[in-house]
PDB file of N, CA, C and O in Angstrom, chain B, residues numbered from 101:
ATOM      1  N   MET B 101      49.668  26.842 -19.034  1.00  0.00           N
ATOM      2  CA  MET B 101      48.477  27.130 -18.409  1.00  0.00           C
ATOM      3  C   MET B 101      47.750  25.942 -17.747  1.00  0.00           C
ATOM      4  O   MET B 101      47.231  26.026 -16.635  1.00  0.00           O
ATOM      5  N   VAL B 102      47.750  24.762 -18.554  1.00  0.00           N
ATOM      6  CA  VAL B 102      47.420  23.616 -17.848  1.00  0.00           C
ATOM      7  C   VAL B 102      48.090  23.209 -17.044  1.00  0.00           C
ATOM      8  O   VAL B 102      47.500  22.456 -16.269  1.00  0.00           O
ATOM      9  N   LEU B 103      49.324  23.394 -16.807  1.00  0.00           N
ATOM     10  CA  LEU B 103      50.268  22.940 -15.740  1.00  0.00           C
ATOM     11  C   LEU B 103      50.451  23.639 -14.686  1.00  0.00           C
ATOM     12  O   LEU B 103      50.948  23.108 -13.693  1.00  0.00           O
ATOM     13  N   GLU B 104      50.125  24.827 -14.690  1.00  0.00           N
ATOM     14  CA  GLU B 104      49.811  26.169 -13.576  1.00  0.00           C
ATOM     15  C   GLU B 104      48.596  25.607 -12.787  1.00  0.00           C
ATOM     16  O   GLU B 104      48.538  25.549 -11.559  1.00  0.00           O
ATOM     17  N   LEU B 105      47.385  25.094 -13.880  1.00  0.00           N
ATOM     18  CA  LEU B 105      46.205  24.872 -13.083  1.00  0.00           C
ATOM     19  C   LEU B 105      46.378  23.458 -12.257  1.00  0.00           C
ATOM     20  O   LEU B 105      45.819  23.169 -11.199  1.00  0.00           O
ATOM     21  N   GLY B 106      47.206  22.733 -12.940  1.00  0.00           N
ATOM     22  CA  GLY B 106      47.286  21.134 -12.368  1.00  0.00           C
ATOM     23  C   GLY B 106      48.110  21.302 -11.130  1.00  0.00           C
ATOM     24  O   GLY B 106      47.970  20.525 -10.185  1.00  0.00           O
ATOM     25  N   LYS B 107      49.049  22.389 -11.101  1.00  0.00           N
ATOM     26  CA  LYS B 107      49.807  22.499  -9.864  1.00  0.00           C
ATOM     27  C   LYS B 107      48.971  23.104  -8.592  1.00  0.00           C
ATOM     28  O   LYS B 107      49.102  22.906  -7.384  1.00  0.00           O
ATOM     29  N   PHE B 108      48.035  23.939  -9.356  1.00  0.00           N
ATOM     30  CA  PHE B 108      47.121  24.637  -8.053  1.00  0.00           C
ATOM     31  C   PHE B 108      46.258  23.426  -7.400  1.00  0.00           C
ATOM     32  O   PHE B 108      46.187  23.254  -6.183  1.00  0.00           O
ATOM     33  N   VAL B 109      45.544  22.525  -8.464  1.00  0.00           N
ATOM     34  CA  VAL B 109      44.719  21.584  -8.117  1.00  0.00           C
ATOM     35  C   VAL B 109      45.544  20.536  -7.086  1.00  0.00           C
ATOM     36  O   VAL B 109      45.154  20.209  -5.965  1.00  0.00           O
ATOM     37  N   SER B 110      46.498  20.195  -7.596  1.00  0.00           N
ATOM     38  CA  SER B 110      47.296  18.934  -6.819  1.00  0.00           C
ATOM     39  C   SER B 110      47.662  19.648  -5.449  1.00  0.00           C
ATOM     40  O   SER B 110      47.268  19.042  -4.453  1.00  0.00           O
ATOM     41  N   LEU B 111      48.254  20.668  -5.259  1.00  0.00           N
ATOM     42  CA  LEU B 111      48.433  21.229  -4.075  1.00  0.00           C
ATOM     43  C   LEU B 111      47.278  21.445  -3.132  1.00  0.00           C
ATOM     44  O   LEU B 111      47.396  21.076  -1.964  1.00  0.00           O
ATOM     45  N   ALA B 112      46.246  21.977  -3.526  1.00  0.00           N
ATOM     46  CA  ALA B 112      45.100  22.060  -3.093  1.00  0.00           C
ATOM     47  C   ALA B 112      44.486  20.420  -2.363  1.00  0.00           C
ATOM     48  O   ALA B 112      44.062  20.188  -1.230  1.00  0.00           O
ATOM     49  N   ALA B 113      44.618  19.755  -3.229  1.00  0.00           N
ATOM     50  CA  ALA B 113      44.423  18.425  -2.862  1.00  0.00           C
ATOM     51  C   ALA B 113      45.051  17.837  -1.873  1.00  0.00           C
ATOM     52  O   ALA B 113      44.454  17.315  -0.932  1.00  0.00           O
ATOM     53  N   SER B 114      46.510  17.873  -2.015  1.00  0.00           N
ATOM     54  CA  SER B 114      47.417  17.718  -0.937  1.00  0.00           C
ATOM     55  C   SER B 114      47.067  18.279   0.499  1.00  0.00           C
ATOM     56  O   SER B 114      47.211  17.722   1.588  1.00  0.00           O
ATOM     57  N   ILE B 115      46.570  19.532   0.207  1.00  0.00           N
ATOM     58  CA  ILE B 115      46.529  20.062   1.797  1.00  0.00           C
ATOM     59  C   ILE B 115      45.237  19.661   2.181  1.00  0.00           C
ATOM     60  O   ILE B 115      45.028  19.709   3.393  1.00  0.00           O
ATOM     61  N   LEU B 116      44.197  19.227   1.367  1.00  0.00           N
ATOM     62  CA  LEU B 116      42.739  18.840   1.954  1.00  0.00           C
ATOM     63  C   LEU B 116      43.111  17.543   2.642  1.00  0.00           C
ATOM     64  O   LEU B 116      42.626  17.319   3.751  1.00  0.00           O
ATOM     65  N   SER B 117      43.985  16.615   2.043  1.00  0.00           N
ATOM     66  CA  SER B 117      44.073  15.223   2.240  1.00  0.00           C
ATOM     67  C   SER B 117      44.857  15.123   3.610  1.00  0.00           C
ATOM     68  O   SER B 117      44.696  14.217   4.428  1.00  0.00           O
ATOM     69  N   LEU B 118      45.908  16.408   3.767  1.00  0.00           N
ATOM     70  CA  LEU B 118      46.618  16.268   5.075  1.00  0.00           C
ATOM     71  C   LEU B 118      45.401  16.708   6.027  1.00  0.00           C
ATOM     72  O   LEU B 118      45.281  16.107   7.095  1.00  0.00           O
ATOM     73  N   CYS B 119      44.602  17.602   5.735  1.00  0.00           N
ATOM     74  CA  CYS B 119      43.525  18.144   6.693  1.00  0.00           C
ATOM     75  C   CYS B 119      42.773  17.029   7.159  1.00  0.00           C
ATOM     76  O   CYS B 119      42.620  16.907   8.374  1.00  0.00           O
ATOM     77  N   SER B 120      42.212  16.079   6.266  1.00  0.00           N
ATOM     78  CA  SER B 120      41.530  14.912   6.474  1.00  0.00           C
ATOM     79  C   SER B 120      42.465  13.963   7.450  1.00  0.00           C
ATOM     80  O   SER B 120      41.844  13.348   8.318  1.00  0.00           O
ATOM     81  N   LEU B 121      43.470  13.838   7.412  1.00  0.00           N
ATOM     82  CA  LEU B 121      44.566  12.961   7.942  1.00  0.00           C
ATOM     83  C   LEU B 121      44.554  13.511   9.550  1.00  0.00           C
ATOM     84  O   LEU B 121      44.425  12.795  10.543  1.00  0.00           O
ATOM     85  N   MET B 122      44.673  14.535   9.533  1.00  0.00           N
ATOM     86  CA  MET B 122      44.779  15.308  11.014  1.00  0.00           C
ATOM     87  C   MET B 122      43.599  15.045  11.909  1.00  0.00           C
ATOM     88  O   MET B 122      43.551  14.810  13.117  1.00  0.00           O
ATOM     89  N   GLY B 123      42.657  15.148  10.992  1.00  0.00           N
ATOM     90  CA  GLY B 123      40.989  14.915  11.584  1.00  0.00           C
ATOM     91  C   GLY B 123      40.889  13.735  11.914  1.00  0.00           C
ATOM     92  O   GLY B 123      40.418  13.599  13.043  1.00  0.00           O
ATOM     93  N   SER B 124      41.188  12.633  11.286  1.00  0.00           N
ATOM     94  CA  SER B 124      41.075  11.069  11.497  1.00  0.00           C
ATOM     95  C   SER B 124      41.971  10.882  12.525  1.00  0.00           C
ATOM     96  O   SER B 124      41.643  10.204  13.499  1.00  0.00           O
ATOM     97  N   ALA B 125      43.184  11.450  12.431  1.00  0.00           N
ATOM     98  CA  ALA B 125      44.050  11.108  13.658  1.00  0.00           C
ATOM     99  C   ALA B 125      43.844  11.662  15.064  1.00  0.00           C
ATOM    100  O   ALA B 125      44.062  10.887  15.995  1.00  0.00           O
ATOM    101  N   PHE B 126      43.452  12.905  15.332  1.00  0.00           N
ATOM    102  CA  PHE B 126      43.546  13.226  16.273  1.00  0.00           C
ATOM    103  C   PHE B 126      41.822  13.698  16.897  1.00  0.00           C
ATOM    104  O   PHE B 126      41.634  13.691  18.114  1.00  0.00           O
ATOM    105  N   PHE B 127      40.898  14.007  16.122  1.00  0.00           N
ATOM    106  CA  PHE B 127      39.814  14.613  16.298  1.00  0.00           C
ATOM    107  C   PHE B 127      38.603  13.679  16.142  1.00  0.00           C
ATOM    108  O   PHE B 127      37.551  14.085  15.648  1.00  0.00           O
ATOM    109  N   VAL B 128      38.778  12.383  16.585  1.00  0.00           N
ATOM    110  CA  VAL B 128      37.964  11.348  16.841  1.00  0.00           C
ATOM    111  C   VAL B 128      37.224  11.223  18.096  1.00  0.00           C
ATOM    112  O   VAL B 128      37.952  10.711  18.946  1.00  0.00           O
ATOM    113  N   PRO B 129      36.060  11.493  18.536  1.00  0.00           N
ATOM    114  CA  PRO B 129      35.855  11.452  20.015  1.00  0.00           C
ATOM    115  C   PRO B 129      35.895  10.078  20.021  1.00  0.00           C
ATOM    116  O   PRO B 129      36.052   9.375  19.022  1.00  0.00           O
ATOM    117  N   ALA B 130      35.720   9.612  21.413  1.00  0.00           N
ATOM    118  CA  ALA B 130      35.473   8.119  22.203  1.00  0.00           C
ATOM    119  C   ALA B 130      36.084   7.223  21.359  1.00  0.00           C
ATOM    120  O   ALA B 130      35.354   6.249  21.169  1.00  0.00           O
ATOM    121  N   SER B 131      37.207   7.161  20.736  1.00  0.00           N
ATOM    122  CA  SER B 131      38.097   6.269  20.391  1.00  0.00           C
ATOM    123  C   SER B 131      39.516   6.132  21.066  1.00  0.00           C
ATOM    124  O   SER B 131      40.024   7.183  21.456  1.00  0.00           O
ATOM    125  N   THR B 132      40.102   5.146  21.220  1.00  0.00           N
ATOM    126  CA  THR B 132      41.320   4.839  21.645  1.00  0.00           C
ATOM    127  C   THR B 132      42.565   5.268  20.611  1.00  0.00           C
ATOM    128  O   THR B 132      42.279   5.920  19.607  1.00  0.00           O
ATOM    129  N   TRP B 133      43.548   4.998  20.800  1.00  0.00           N
ATOM    130  CA  TRP B 133      44.690   5.699  20.060  1.00  0.00           C
ATOM    131  C   TRP B 133      44.855   4.443  18.870  1.00  0.00           C
ATOM    132  O   TRP B 133      45.317   4.657  17.749  1.00  0.00           O
ATOM    133  N   GLN B 134      44.428   3.232  19.304  1.00  0.00           N
ATOM    134  CA  GLN B 134      44.691   1.999  18.505  1.00  0.00           C
ATOM    135  C   GLN B 134      43.661   2.274  17.167  1.00  0.00           C
ATOM    136  O   GLN B 134      43.931   2.167  15.971  1.00  0.00           O
ATOM    137  N   ASP B 135      42.622   2.595  17.699  1.00  0.00           N
ATOM    138  CA  ASP B 135      41.356   2.781  16.369  1.00  0.00           C
ATOM    139  C   ASP B 135      41.822   3.996  15.750  1.00  0.00           C
ATOM    140  O   ASP B 135      41.778   3.884  14.525  1.00  0.00           O
ATOM    141  N   ARG B 136      42.333   5.326  16.209  1.00  0.00           N
ATOM    142  CA  ARG B 136      42.471   6.224  15.400  1.00  0.00           C
ATOM    143  C   ARG B 136      43.756   5.854  14.391  1.00  0.00           C
ATOM    144  O   ARG B 136      43.688   6.189  13.209  1.00  0.00           O
ATOM    145  N   LEU B 137      44.785   5.235  14.845  1.00  0.00           N
ATOM    146  CA  LEU B 137      45.973   4.676  14.246  1.00  0.00           C
ATOM    147  C   LEU B 137      45.519   3.844  12.961  1.00  0.00           C
ATOM    148  O   LEU B 137      45.787   4.083  11.784  1.00  0.00           O
ATOM    149  N   PHE B 138      44.874   2.957  13.419  1.00  0.00           N
ATOM    150  CA  PHE B 138      44.302   2.003  11.960  1.00  0.00           C
ATOM    151  C   PHE B 138      43.262   2.688  11.188  1.00  0.00           C
ATOM    152  O   PHE B 138      43.258   2.381   9.996  1.00  0.00           O
ATOM    153  N   GLY B 139      42.426   3.493  11.541  1.00  0.00           N
ATOM    154  CA  GLY B 139      41.646   4.406  10.874  1.00  0.00           C
ATOM    155  C   GLY B 139      42.310   5.418  10.046  1.00  0.00           C
ATOM    156  O   GLY B 139      41.686   5.953   9.129  1.00  0.00           O
ATOM    157  N   SER B 140      43.485   5.708  10.292  1.00  0.00           N
ATOM    158  CA  SER B 140      44.574   6.596   9.704  1.00  0.00           C
ATOM    159  C   SER B 140      45.290   6.405   8.620  1.00  0.00           C
ATOM    160  O   SER B 140      45.553   7.191   7.711  1.00  0.00           O
ATOM    161  N   ILE B 141      45.665   5.018   8.819  1.00  0.00           N
ATOM    162  CA  ILE B 141      46.456   4.611   7.768  1.00  0.00           C
ATOM    163  C   ILE B 141      45.889   4.630   6.111  1.00  0.00           C
ATOM    164  O   ILE B 141      46.671   4.426   5.182  1.00  0.00           O
ATOM    165  N   PHE B 142      44.549   4.880   5.916  1.00  0.00           N
ATOM    166  CA  PHE B 142      44.392   4.710   4.554  1.00  0.00           C
ATOM    167  C   PHE B 142      44.673   6.240   4.132  1.00  0.00           C
ATOM    168  O   PHE B 142      45.167   6.540   3.046  1.00  0.00           O
ATOM    169  N   HIS B 143      44.237   7.322   5.282  1.00  0.00           N
ATOM    170  CA  HIS B 143      44.533   8.663   4.875  1.00  0.00           C
ATOM    171  C   HIS B 143      45.984   9.089   5.006  1.00  0.00           C
ATOM    172  O   HIS B 143      46.217  10.257   4.697  1.00  0.00           O
ATOM    173  N   ILE B 144      47.106   8.255   5.458  1.00  0.00           N
ATOM    174  CA  ILE B 144      48.640   8.479   5.342  1.00  0.00           C
ATOM    175  C   ILE B 144      48.695   8.039   3.963  1.00  0.00           C
ATOM    176  O   ILE B 144      49.239   8.762   3.128  1.00  0.00           O
ATOM    177  N   ALA B 145      48.298   7.168   3.710  1.00  0.00           N
ATOM    178  CA  ALA B 145      48.806   6.726   2.022  1.00  0.00           C
ATOM    179  C   ALA B 145      48.214   7.683   0.912  1.00  0.00           C
ATOM    180  O   ALA B 145      48.821   7.865  -0.144  1.00  0.00           O
ATOM    181  N   LEU B 146      46.824   8.376   1.235  1.00  0.00           N
ATOM    182  CA  LEU B 146      46.146   8.894   0.128  1.00  0.00           C
ATOM    183  C   LEU B 146      46.962  10.675   0.348  1.00  0.00           C
ATOM    184  O   LEU B 146      47.054  11.587  -0.473  1.00  0.00           O
ATOM    185  N   ALA B 147      47.293  10.617   1.366  1.00  0.00           N
ATOM    186  CA  ALA B 147      48.138  12.182   1.543  1.00  0.00           C
ATOM    187  C   ALA B 147      49.656  11.752   0.919  1.00  0.00           C
ATOM    188  O   ALA B 147      50.302  12.583   0.280  1.00  0.00           O
ATOM    189  N   GLY B 148      50.052  10.696   1.103  1.00  0.00           N
ATOM    190  CA  GLY B 148      51.644  10.422   0.560  1.00  0.00           C
ATOM    191  C   GLY B 148      51.404  10.652  -0.714  1.00  0.00           C
ATOM    192  O   GLY B 148      51.680  11.766  -1.161  1.00  0.00           O
ATOM    193  N   CYS B 149      50.881   9.720  -1.499  1.00  0.00           N
ATOM    194  CA  CYS B 149      50.384   9.620  -2.751  1.00  0.00           C
ATOM    195  C   CYS B 149      50.205  11.130  -3.730  1.00  0.00           C
ATOM    196  O   CYS B 149      50.845  11.396  -4.747  1.00  0.00           O
ATOM    197  N   LEU B 150      49.253  11.890  -3.139  1.00  0.00           N
ATOM    198  CA  LEU B 150      49.051  13.075  -3.446  1.00  0.00           C
ATOM    199  C   LEU B 150      50.202  14.242  -3.149  1.00  0.00           C
ATOM    200  O   LEU B 150      50.355  15.298  -3.764  1.00  0.00           O
ATOM    201  N   CYS B 151      50.774  13.859  -2.303  1.00  0.00           N
ATOM    202  CA  CYS B 151      51.967  14.791  -2.240  1.00  0.00           C
ATOM    203  C   CYS B 151      53.196  14.468  -3.087  1.00  0.00           C
ATOM    204  O   CYS B 151      53.986  15.405  -3.208  1.00  0.00           O
ATOM    205  N   PHE B 152      53.472  13.463  -3.620  1.00  0.00           N
ATOM    206  CA  PHE B 152      54.281  12.900  -4.255  1.00  0.00           C
ATOM    207  C   PHE B 152      53.958  13.092  -5.774  1.00  0.00           C
ATOM    208  O   PHE B 152      54.871  13.262  -6.582  1.00  0.00           O
ATOM    209  N   ALA B 153      52.505  13.058  -6.187  1.00  0.00           N
ATOM    210  CA  ALA B 153      52.171  13.464  -7.501  1.00  0.00           C
ATOM    211  C   ALA B 153      52.286  14.848  -7.763  1.00  0.00           C
ATOM    212  O   ALA B 153      52.798  15.270  -8.799  1.00  0.00           O
ATOM    213  N   SER B 154      51.751  15.706  -6.707  1.00  0.00           N
ATOM    214  CA  SER B 154      51.828  16.998  -6.835  1.00  0.00           C
ATOM    215  C   SER B 154      53.353  17.738  -6.755  1.00  0.00           C
ATOM    216  O   SER B 154      53.516  18.886  -7.171  1.00  0.00           O
ATOM    217  N   GLY B 155      54.425  16.948  -6.180  1.00  0.00           N
ATOM    218  CA  GLY B 155      55.577  17.313  -6.076  1.00  0.00           C
ATOM    219  C   GLY B 155      56.438  17.033  -7.671  1.00  0.00           C
ATOM    220  O   GLY B 155      57.424  17.656  -8.067  1.00  0.00           O
ATOM    221  N   ILE B 156      55.822  16.079  -8.278  1.00  0.00           N
ATOM    222  CA  ILE B 156      56.254  15.720  -9.502  1.00  0.00           C
ATOM    223  C   ILE B 156      55.682  16.800 -10.687  1.00  0.00           C
ATOM    224  O   ILE B 156      56.268  17.119 -11.722  1.00  0.00           O
ATOM    225  N   LEU B 157      54.426  17.235 -10.234  1.00  0.00           N
ATOM    226  CA  LEU B 157      53.955  18.424 -11.380  1.00  0.00           C
ATOM    227  C   LEU B 157      55.150  19.666 -10.816  1.00  0.00           C
ATOM    228  O   LEU B 157      55.957  20.268 -11.524  1.00  0.00           O
ATOM    229  N   PHE B 158      54.973  19.777  -9.540  1.00  0.00           N
ATOM    230  CA  PHE B 158      55.998  21.134  -9.508  1.00  0.00           C
ATOM    231  C   PHE B 158      57.625  20.968 -10.076  1.00  0.00           C
ATOM    232  O   PHE B 158      58.261  21.930 -10.508  1.00  0.00           O
ATOM    233  N   ARG B 159      58.099  19.757 -10.003  1.00  0.00           N
ATOM    234  CA  ARG B 159      59.467  19.461 -10.571  1.00  0.00           C
ATOM    235  C   ARG B 159      59.189  19.853 -11.868  1.00  0.00           C
ATOM    236  O   ARG B 159      59.894  20.763 -12.302  1.00  0.00           O
ATOM    237  N   GLU B 160      58.011  19.219 -12.877  1.00  0.00           N
ATOM    238  CA  GLU B 160      58.308  19.316 -14.377  1.00  0.00           C
ATOM    239  C   GLU B 160      58.194  20.595 -14.744  1.00  0.00           C
ATOM    240  O   GLU B 160      58.618  20.918 -15.854  1.00  0.00           O
ATOM    241  N   ASP B 161      57.509  21.712 -13.751  1.00  0.00           N
ATOM    242  CA  ASP B 161      57.291  23.006 -14.283  1.00  0.00           C
ATOM    243  C   ASP B 161      58.917  23.579 -13.797  1.00  0.00           C
ATOM    244  O   ASP B 161      59.355  24.565 -14.389  1.00  0.00           O
ATOM    245  N   ALA B 162      59.584  23.061 -12.943  1.00  0.00           N
ATOM    246  CA  ALA B 162      60.917  23.772 -12.560  1.00  0.00           C
ATOM    247  C   ALA B 162      61.917  23.349 -13.794  1.00  0.00           C
ATOM    248  O   ALA B 162      62.821  24.079 -14.199  1.00  0.00           O
ATOM    249  N   ILE B 163      61.631  22.148 -14.285  1.00  0.00           N
ATOM    250  CA  ILE B 163      62.555  21.682 -15.091  1.00  0.00           C
ATOM    251  C   ILE B 163      62.124  22.615 -16.344  1.00  0.00           C
ATOM    252  O   ILE B 163      62.934  23.251 -17.017  1.00  0.00           O
ATOM    253  N   ARG B 164      60.983  22.600 -16.513  1.00  0.00           N
ATOM    254  CA  ARG B 164      60.843  23.558 -17.903  1.00  0.00           C
ATOM    255  C   ARG B 164      61.354  25.044 -17.858  1.00  0.00           C
ATOM    256  O   ARG B 164      61.650  25.700 -18.856  1.00  0.00           O
ATOM    257  N   HIS B 165      61.407  25.414 -16.750  1.00  0.00           N
ATOM    258  CA  HIS B 165      61.826  26.751 -16.601  1.00  0.00           C
ATOM    259  C   HIS B 165      63.406  26.874 -16.210  1.00  0.00           C
ATOM    260  O   HIS B 165      64.012  27.940 -16.101  1.00  0.00           O
ATOM    261  N   ALA B 166      63.958  25.552 -16.017  1.00  0.00           N
ATOM    262  CA  ALA B 166      65.420  25.401 -15.855  1.00  0.00           C
ATOM    263  C   ALA B 166      66.098  25.753 -17.416  1.00  0.00           C
ATOM    264  O   ALA B 166      67.318  25.918 -17.430  1.00  0.00           O
ATOM    265  N   HIS B 167      65.528  25.844 -18.416  1.00  0.00           N
ATOM    266  CA  HIS B 167      66.396  26.027 -19.595  1.00  0.00           C
ATOM    267  C   HIS B 167      66.261  27.397 -19.843  1.00  0.00           C
ATOM    268  O   HIS B 167      66.829  27.787 -20.863  1.00  0.00           O
ATOM    269  N   LEU B 168      65.684  28.197 -19.209  1.00  0.00           N
ATOM    270  CA  LEU B 168      65.835  29.461 -19.361  1.00  0.00           C
ATOM    271  C   LEU B 168      67.244  30.103 -18.893  1.00  0.00           C
ATOM    272  O   LEU B 168      67.776  29.687 -17.863  1.00  0.00           O
ATOM    273  N   PRO B 169      67.896  31.225 -19.745  1.00  0.00           N
ATOM    274  CA  PRO B 169      69.014  31.947 -19.071  1.00  0.00           C
ATOM    275  C   PRO B 169      68.784  32.510 -17.609  1.00  0.00           C
ATOM    276  O   PRO B 169      67.718  32.972 -17.200  1.00  0.00           O
ATOM    277  N   GLY B 170      69.812  32.408 -16.980  1.00  0.00           N
ATOM    278  CA  GLY B 170      69.825  32.955 -15.575  1.00  0.00           C
ATOM    279  C   GLY B 170      68.950  32.108 -14.574  1.00  0.00           C
ATOM    280  O   GLY B 170      69.077  32.315 -13.367  1.00  0.00           O
ATOM    281  N   SER B 171      68.181  31.284 -14.978  1.00  0.00           N
ATOM    282  CA  SER B 171      67.544  30.356 -13.646  1.00  0.00           C
ATOM    283  C   SER B 171      68.261  29.286 -13.180  1.00  0.00           C
ATOM    284  O   SER B 171      69.201  28.861 -13.851  1.00  0.00           O
ATOM    285  N   PRO B 172      67.871  28.629 -11.810  1.00  0.00           N
ATOM    286  CA  PRO B 172      68.760  28.036 -11.131  1.00  0.00           C
ATOM    287  C   PRO B 172      68.332  26.605 -11.822  1.00  0.00           C
ATOM    288  O   PRO B 172      67.388  26.577 -12.611  1.00  0.00           O
ATOM    289  N   SER B 173      69.110  25.360 -11.471  1.00  0.00           N
ATOM    290  CA  SER B 173      69.230  24.248 -11.942  1.00  0.00           C
ATOM    291  C   SER B 173      67.676  23.965 -11.343  1.00  0.00           C
ATOM    292  O   SER B 173      66.958  24.691 -10.657  1.00  0.00           O
ATOM    293  N   SER B 174      67.460  22.648 -11.870  1.00  0.00           N
ATOM    294  CA  SER B 174      66.117  22.023 -11.478  1.00  0.00           C
ATOM    295  C   SER B 174      66.043  21.432 -10.063  1.00  0.00           C
ATOM    296  O   SER B 174      66.978  20.770  -9.613  1.00  0.00           O
ATOM    297  N   PRO B 175      65.101  21.638  -9.478  1.00  0.00           N
ATOM    298  CA  PRO B 175      65.271  20.937  -7.954  1.00  0.00           C
ATOM    299  C   PRO B 175      64.990  19.567  -7.903  1.00  0.00           C
ATOM    300  O   PRO B 175      64.399  19.099  -8.876  1.00  0.00           O
ATOM    301  N   SER B 176      65.324  18.729  -6.859  1.00  0.00           N
ATOM    302  CA  SER B 176      65.177  17.240  -6.734  1.00  0.00           C
ATOM    303  C   SER B 176      63.517  17.475  -6.505  1.00  0.00           C
ATOM    304  O   SER B 176      62.875  18.518  -6.384  1.00  0.00           O
ATOM    305  N   LEU B 177      63.086  16.006  -6.499  1.00  0.00           N
ATOM    306  CA  LEU B 177      61.740  15.929  -6.015  1.00  0.00           C
ATOM    307  C   LEU B 177      61.518  16.204  -4.781  1.00  0.00           C
ATOM    308  O   LEU B 177      60.418  16.726  -4.597  1.00  0.00           O
ATOM    309  N   THR B 178      62.266  16.020  -3.697  1.00  0.00           N
ATOM    310  CA  THR B 178      61.963  16.187  -2.420  1.00  0.00           C
ATOM    311  C   THR B 178      62.499  17.691  -1.979  1.00  0.00           C
ATOM    312  O   THR B 178      62.662  18.006  -0.800  1.00  0.00           O
ATOM    313  N   GLU B 179      62.717  18.460  -2.955  1.00  0.00           N
ATOM    314  CA  GLU B 179      62.866  19.869  -2.647  1.00  0.00           C
ATOM    315  C   GLU B 179      61.537  20.875  -3.123  1.00  0.00           C
ATOM    316  O   GLU B 179      61.427  22.087  -2.939  1.00  0.00           O
ATOM    317  N   THR B 180      60.709  20.067  -3.705  1.00  0.00           N
ATOM    318  CA  THR B 180      59.335  20.795  -4.072  1.00  0.00           C
ATOM    319  C   THR B 180      58.776  20.839  -3.088  1.00  0.00           C
ATOM    320  O   THR B 180      58.983  20.123  -2.108  1.00  0.00           O
ATOM    321  N   LEU B 181      57.684  22.006  -3.244  1.00  0.00           N
ATOM    322  CA  LEU B 181      56.937  22.703  -1.856  1.00  0.00           C
ATOM    323  C   LEU B 181      55.954  21.324  -1.493  1.00  0.00           C
ATOM    324  O   LEU B 181      55.862  21.112  -0.284  1.00  0.00           O
ATOM    325  N   PRO B 182      55.435  20.653  -2.118  1.00  0.00           N
ATOM    326  CA  PRO B 182      54.323  19.965  -1.818  1.00  0.00           C
ATOM    327  C   PRO B 182      54.985  18.489  -0.904  1.00  0.00           C
ATOM    328  O   PRO B 182      54.425  18.001   0.077  1.00  0.00           O
ATOM    329  N   VAL B 183      56.277  17.981  -1.516  1.00  0.00           N
ATOM    330  CA  VAL B 183      56.701  16.880  -0.517  1.00  0.00           C
ATOM    331  C   VAL B 183      57.176  17.464   0.298  1.00  0.00           C
ATOM    332  O   VAL B 183      57.050  16.782   1.315  1.00  0.00           O
ATOM    333  N   ARG B 184      57.903  18.753   0.620  1.00  0.00           N
ATOM    334  CA  ARG B 184      58.590  19.184   2.047  1.00  0.00           C
ATOM    335  C   ARG B 184      57.674  19.022   2.845  1.00  0.00           C
ATOM    336  O   ARG B 184      57.847  19.259   4.041  1.00  0.00           O
TER     337      ARG B 184
END
Protein backbone atom coordinates (compact mmCIF):
# COMPACT_ATOMS: atom_id res chain seq x y z
CA MET A 1 0.00 0.00 0.00
CA VAL A 2 2.72 2.46 0.99
CA LEU A 3 4.88 1.41 -1.97
CA GLU A 4 1.99 2.02 -4.39
CA LEU A 5 1.43 5.48 -2.90
CA GLY A 6 5.16 6.17 -3.09
CA LYS A 7 5.22 5.16 -6.74
CA PHE A 8 2.38 7.55 -7.52
CA VAL A 9 3.91 10.46 -5.60
CA SER A 10 7.37 9.95 -7.08
CA LEU A 11 6.05 9.66 -10.64
CA ALA A 12 3.95 12.80 -10.19
CA ALA A 13 6.98 14.66 -8.79
CA SER A 14 9.06 13.48 -11.74
CA ILE A 15 6.48 14.74 -14.23
CA LEU A 16 6.16 18.09 -12.45
CA SER A 17 9.94 18.55 -12.35
CA LEU A 18 10.15 17.83 -16.08
CA CYS A 19 7.40 20.40 -16.72
CA SER A 20 9.34 22.91 -14.64
CA LEU A 21 12.46 22.12 -16.64
CA MET A 22 10.62 22.67 -19.91
CA GLY A 23 9.28 25.99 -18.68
CA SER A 24 12.65 27.27 -17.56
CA ALA A 25 14.40 26.07 -20.71
CA PHE A 26 11.96 27.28 -23.37
CA PHE A 27 9.42 29.74 -22.04
CA VAL A 28 11.41 32.51 -20.35
CA PRO A 29 10.70 35.70 -22.27
CA ALA A 30 13.40 38.24 -23.14
CA SER A 31 16.37 36.06 -22.27
CA THR A 32 19.22 34.67 -24.31
CA TRP A 33 19.77 30.97 -24.76
CA GLN A 34 22.83 31.13 -22.48
CA ASP A 35 20.74 32.56 -19.66
CA ARG A 36 18.10 29.88 -20.14
CA LEU A 37 20.77 27.17 -20.21
CA PHE A 38 22.42 28.28 -16.98
CA GLY A 39 19.03 28.75 -15.31
CA SER A 40 17.98 25.25 -16.30
CA ILE A 41 20.96 23.38 -14.83
CA PHE A 42 19.31 23.15 -11.40
CA HIS A 43 16.07 21.93 -12.98
CA ILE A 44 17.96 19.30 -14.98
CA ALA A 45 19.65 17.97 -11.85
CA LEU A 46 16.39 17.96 -9.89
CA ALA A 47 14.48 16.17 -12.64
CA GLY A 48 17.24 13.58 -13.03
CA CYS A 49 17.37 12.83 -9.30
CA LEU A 50 13.60 12.55 -9.00
CA CYS A 51 13.32 10.26 -12.04
CA PHE A 52 16.14 8.08 -10.73
CA ALA A 53 14.55 7.79 -7.27
CA SER A 54 11.17 7.04 -8.83
CA GLY A 55 12.78 4.36 -10.99
CA ILE A 56 14.19 2.73 -7.86
CA LEU A 57 10.70 2.56 -6.35
CA PHE A 58 9.25 1.06 -9.53
CA ARG A 59 12.07 -1.51 -9.66
CA GLU A 60 11.51 -2.49 -6.01
CA ASP A 61 7.86 -3.17 -6.79
CA ALA A 62 8.84 -5.27 -9.81
CA ILE A 63 11.32 -7.25 -7.71
CA ARG A 64 8.62 -7.86 -5.11
CA HIS A 65 6.27 -9.21 -7.81
CA ALA A 66 9.00 -11.20 -9.60
CA HIS A 67 8.82 -13.93 -6.96
CA LEU A 68 5.25 -14.78 -7.96
CA PRO A 69 4.87 -17.75 -10.32
CA GLY A 70 4.35 -16.84 -13.96
CA SER A 71 5.68 -13.29 -13.64
CA PRO A 72 8.55 -11.95 -15.74
CA SER A 73 11.96 -11.33 -14.22
CA SER A 74 12.62 -7.99 -12.59
CA PRO A 75 13.57 -5.17 -14.98
CA SER A 76 16.79 -3.21 -14.78
CA LEU A 77 16.64 0.36 -13.52
CA THR A 78 16.84 1.83 -17.02
CA GLU A 79 13.79 -0.20 -18.12
CA THR A 80 11.46 1.32 -15.52
CA LEU A 81 8.83 3.89 -16.55
CA PRO A 82 10.23 7.05 -14.91
CA VAL A 83 13.80 6.53 -16.11
CA ARG A 84 12.74 5.86 -19.69
